[in-house]
C-alpha positions in Angstrom: -26.4 10.9 -41.3 -25.5 13.2 -38.4 -22.7 14.8 -40.5 -25.2 15.5 -43.3 -27.8 17.1 -41.0 -25.1 19.2 -39.3 -23.8 20.3 -42.7 -27.3 21.3 -43.7 -27.8 23.3 -40.5 -24.5 25.1 -40.9 -25.3 25.9 -44.6 -28.7 27.3 -43.8 -27.3 29.4 -40.9 -24.5 30.7 -43.1 -26.8 31.7 -45.9 -29.3 33.3 -43.5 -26.5 35.3 -42.0 -26.9 34.0 -38.4 -24.0 34.7 -36.2 -21.5 33.1 -35.3 -21.9 30.7 -38.3 -22.1 33.7 -40.8 -18.6 34.7 -39.7 -17.1 31.2 -40.3 -15.1 30.4 -43.4 -16.9 28.3 -46.0 -14.4 25.5 -45.3 -15.8 25.1 -41.8 -19.4 25.3 -43.0 -18.9 22.7 -45.7 -16.6 20.4 -43.8 -19.4 18.1 -42.4 -20.3 17.2 -46.0 -16.7 16.1 -46.6 -16.8 14.1 -43.4 -20.1 12.4 -44.4 -18.6 11.4 -47.8 -15.5 10.1 -46.0 -17.7 8.1 -43.6 -19.7 6.5 -46.4 -16.5 5.7 -48.3 -15.0 4.0 -45.2 -18.3 2.2 -44.5 -18.4 0.8 -48.0 -14.7 -0.2 -48.1 -15.0 -2.0 -44.7 -18.1 -4.0 -45.9 -20.3 -2.6 -43.2 -22.9 -1.4 -45.7 -23.1 -4.8 -47.4 -23.3 -6.6 -44.1 -26.2 -4.4 -42.9 -28.1 -5.0 -46.1 -27.6 -8.7 -45.8 -28.9 -8.6 -42.2 -32.0 -6.7 -43.3 -32.6 -9.3 -46.1 -32.3 -12.2 -43.7 -34.7 -10.6 -41.3 -37.3 -10.0 -44.1 -36.9 -13.6 -45.2 -37.4 -14.9 -41.6 -40.5 -12.7 -41.2 -41.9 -14.0 -44.5 -41.3 -17.6 -43.4 -42.9 -17.0 -40.0 -45.9 -15.3 -41.5 -46.3 -18.1 -44.1 -46.2 -20.7 -41.3 -48.9 -18.8 -39.3 -51.2 -18.7 -42.3 -50.5 -22.3 -43.2 -51.2 -23.7 -39.8 -53.7 -21.1 -38.7 -51.7 -20.2 -35.7 -51.8 -16.8 -34.0 -48.8 -15.5 -32.2 
């Protein structure tokens, strides 16, 4: 996400003509987008994305079970 934000900032500065970014080559301005794509590719290949999604699902399930138990037993936590 940081690479994407950095790329957008560089792009806006380049198009607005703000120095020193306006003097940079387009390769330097667009390189954060390539780094973001590379990061996402490596993240997917390593299984990190899937692992994080599974953790979020497990947390949602645990929260649902906890909330159901509270309503069932009338407990307040």
